[in-house]
RODO-2510 file (C-alpha; in nm, 4 decimals, decimal comma):
residues 172
     n   res          X          Y          Z
     1     m     7,5870    10,3205     9,7578
     2     s     7,2560    10,1801     9,6426
     3     f     7,0457     9,9674     9,8728
     4     n     7,0093     9,6979     9,6019
     5     l     7,3870     9,6679     9,5821
     6     m     7,4156     9,6263     9,9592
     7     e     7,1327     9,3694     9,9601
     8     t     7,3165     9,1716     9,6886
     9     a     7,6413     9,1954     9,8883
    10     k     7,4546     9,0782    10,2033
    11     t     7,3072     8,7790    10,0167
    12     v     7,6460     8,6825     9,8710
    13     l     7,8117     8,7102    10,2143
    14     d     7,5391     8,5142    10,3869
    15     e     7,5801     8,2326    10,1342
    16     m     7,9612     8,2312    10,1660
    17     i     7,9501     8,2217    10,5472
    18     s     7,6941     7,9424    10,5538
    19     k     7,9103     7,7357    10,3162
    20     l     8,2049     7,7923    10,5506
    21     g     7,9970     7,6463    10,8304
    22     i     8,0159     7,9601    11,0408
    23     v     7,7171     8,0994    11,2261
    24     a     7,6925     8,4717    11,1798
    25     e     7,4315     8,7436    11,1478
    26     v     7,4918     8,9899    10,8632
    27     t     7,3316     9,3366    10,8772
    28     i     7,3596     9,6436    10,6602
    29     v     7,4826     9,9410    10,8631
    30     d     7,4747    10,3065    10,7603
    31     d     7,7720    10,4650    10,9419
    32     d     7,7815    10,8422    10,8666
    33     g     7,6778    10,7925    10,5049
    34     e     7,9114    10,4956    10,4534
    35     r     7,7284    10,1693    10,4254
    36     k     7,8984     9,8555    10,5357
    37     l     7,8137     9,4958    10,6183
    38     d     7,8384     9,4159    10,9901
    39     l     7,8874     9,0576    11,0962
    40     k     7,8021     8,9400    11,4490
    41     s     7,9311     8,5971    11,5316
    42     p     8,0468     8,3809    11,8266
    43     e     8,3256     8,2733    11,5859
    44     a     8,4540     8,6256    11,5167
    45     g     8,8159     8,5089    11,5404
    46     r     8,7680     8,2625    11,2523
    47     l     8,6068     8,5328    11,0390
    48     i     8,8784     8,7880    11,1116
    49     g     9,1764     8,5510    11,0928
    50     r     9,5352     8,6316    11,1745
    51     k     9,6024     9,0045    11,1280
    52     g     9,2632     9,0337    10,9523
    53     q     9,3626     8,8126    10,6586
    54     s     9,0455     8,6020    10,6543
    55     l     8,8222     8,9099    10,6706
    56     e     9,0294     9,0735    10,4017
    57     g     8,9832     8,7714    10,1797
    58     l     8,6080     8,7608    10,2387
    59     e     8,5883     9,1336    10,1593
    60     l     8,7832     9,0866     9,8360
    61     i     8,5689     8,7888     9,7204
    62     v     8,2448     8,9739     9,7973
    63     n     8,3646     9,2774     9,6017
    64     r     8,4843     9,0727     9,3086
    65     i     8,1485     8,8928     9,2890
    66     l     7,9636     9,2237     9,3009
    67     r     8,1767     9,3597     9,0174
    68     k     8,1045     9,0533     8,8079
    69     q     7,7300     9,0881     8,8734
    70     t     7,7363     9,4604     8,7807
    71     s     7,9140     9,3868     8,4487
    72     e     8,2515     9,4826     8,5995
    73     d     8,1488     9,8465     8,6409
    74     e     8,4572    10,0374     8,7442
    75     n     8,2395    10,2703     8,9519
    76     t     8,0993     9,9950     9,1748
    77     p     8,1824    10,1173     9,5300
    78     w     8,3951     9,9024     9,7562
    79     v     8,1825     9,7221    10,0141
    80     v     8,3405     9,7243    10,3625
    81     l     8,2980     9,4268    10,5947
    82     e     8,3160     9,4596    10,9708
    83     v     8,3219     9,1734    11,2263
    84     d     8,2207     9,2747    11,5813
    85     g     8,3615     9,6215    11,5261
    86     y     8,6807     9,5103    11,3535
    87     s     8,7384     9,6033    10,9898
    88     v     9,0419     9,5637    10,7645
    89     p     9,2390     9,8911    10,7452
    90     r     9,1316    10,0600    10,4211
    91     k     9,4717    10,0822    10,2714
    92     s     9,5408     9,7119    10,2926
    93     a     9,2151     9,5809    10,1456
    94     a     9,1782     9,8359     9,8650
    95     e     9,5355     9,8803     9,7561
    96     r     9,6569     9,5222     9,7869
    97     h     9,3764     9,3983     9,5641
    98     g     9,4131     9,6097     9,2599
    99     r     9,2521     9,9321     9,3743
   100     v     9,4639    10,2158     9,2325
   101     s     9,4396    10,5850     9,3259
   102     k     9,2927    10,8328     9,0775
   103     s     9,6301    11,0013     9,0257
   104     d     9,7886    10,6614     8,9489
   105     i     9,5094    10,5830     8,7066
   106     e     9,5701    10,9076     8,5223
   107     r     9,9447    10,8432     8,5136
   108     l     9,9029    10,4888     8,3798
   109     e     9,6483    10,6071     8,1163
   110     h     9,9025    10,8694     8,0038
   111     i    10,1802    10,6106     7,9839
   112     a     9,9535    10,3743     7,7860
   113     k     9,8457    10,6419     7,5370
   114     d    10,2046    10,7627     7,4890
   115     a    10,3288    10,4089     7,4272
   116     a    10,0454    10,3452     7,1826
   117     k    10,1274    10,6660     6,9972
   118     e    10,4927    10,5516     6,9620
   119     v    10,3848    10,2074     6,8403
   120     k    10,1552    10,3571     6,5790
   121     m    10,4233    10,6015     6,4623
   122     w    10,7171    10,3570     6,4394
   123     g    10,5360    10,0237     6,3933
   124     e    10,7658     9,8566     6,6472
   125     p    10,6317     9,6740     6,9576
   126     k    10,7022     9,8571     7,2851
   127     r    10,7562     9,6893     7,6242
   128     i    10,6601     9,8901     7,9298
   129     g    10,6595     9,8012     8,2993
   130     p    10,6908     9,6016     8,5149
   131     y    10,3433     9,6566     8,6521
   132     k    10,1281     9,4888     8,9175
   133     p     9,8020     9,3220     8,8038
   134     g     9,5808     9,6191     8,8862
   135     e     9,8079     9,8555     8,7000
   136     r     9,8232     9,6272     8,3936
   137     r     9,4485     9,6065     8,3916
   138     i     9,4218     9,9886     8,3718
   139     i     9,6614     9,9902     8,0733
   140     h     9,4714     9,7102     7,8992
   141     i     9,1361     9,8897     7,9578
   142     t     9,2781    10,2211     7,8347
   143     l     9,3887    10,0718     7,5013
   144     r     9,1210     9,8062     7,4447
   145     n     8,9089    10,0317     7,2230
   146     d     9,2008    10,1413     7,0045
   147     p     9,1738     9,9236     6,6890
   148     e     9,5303    10,0009     6,5878
   149     v     9,7101     9,8455     6,8870
   150     e     9,6862     9,5420     7,1114
   151     t     9,8284     9,4777     7,4548
   152     e     9,9679     9,1581     7,6067
   153     s    10,1106     9,0811     7,9509
   154     d    10,4278     8,8721     7,9558
   155     a    10,4029     8,5154     8,0915
   156     e    10,6926     8,5671     8,3335
   157     a    10,6309     8,7535     8,6614
   158     d    10,8747     8,8575     8,9321
   159     e    10,8359     8,7779     9,3034
   160     n    10,5803     9,0637     9,3436
   161     n    10,3667     8,9348     9,0523
   162     c    10,4819     9,2285     8,8386
   163     k    10,4938     9,1641     8,4640
   164     m    10,6082     9,3565     8,1647
   165     l    10,3464     9,4688     7,9145
   166     t    10,3925     9,4659     7,5366
   167     i    10,1972     9,7020     7,3086
   168     r    10,2104     9,6171     6,9395
   169     k    10,0499     9,7454     6,6221
   170     v     9,7626     9,5365     6,4899
   171     e     9,8322     9,3853     6,1477
   172     q     9,5580     9,4779     5,8984
***
């Protein structure tokens, strides 16, 4: 992970914490090749929150801002936050916020390409899903450069925020 990226993340986090009115010192730590942001604060409990939810939220926001600033580069590494030695378990922060494993990405890309192929062949819209937001995003990204099809997420979502996705042929 580049030093500039970590400096940017540190600046973003410093600003967020000051706006929250929490006193904390943020440092960049290199832990066996994995860089993370370490926060030291007398108000560690407020930063961590119940079951790590506040820290998880901060981590998510910092990472979303970084992705926006790096032109939403898919390869931007996930920045880990740690408060007085406590960090959010990797599975919860990464997977709950749209991070999808490489095998899932490949599976979703395959589904998207197959559905697009059917739509092009038959000319009929095809509904696939339901998918979570991170999964829908992968399908949208996979097909966005295909001029013959367009994708659209349904307005209705179930209790898990899963929506159906419609792929249709572009009228020319």
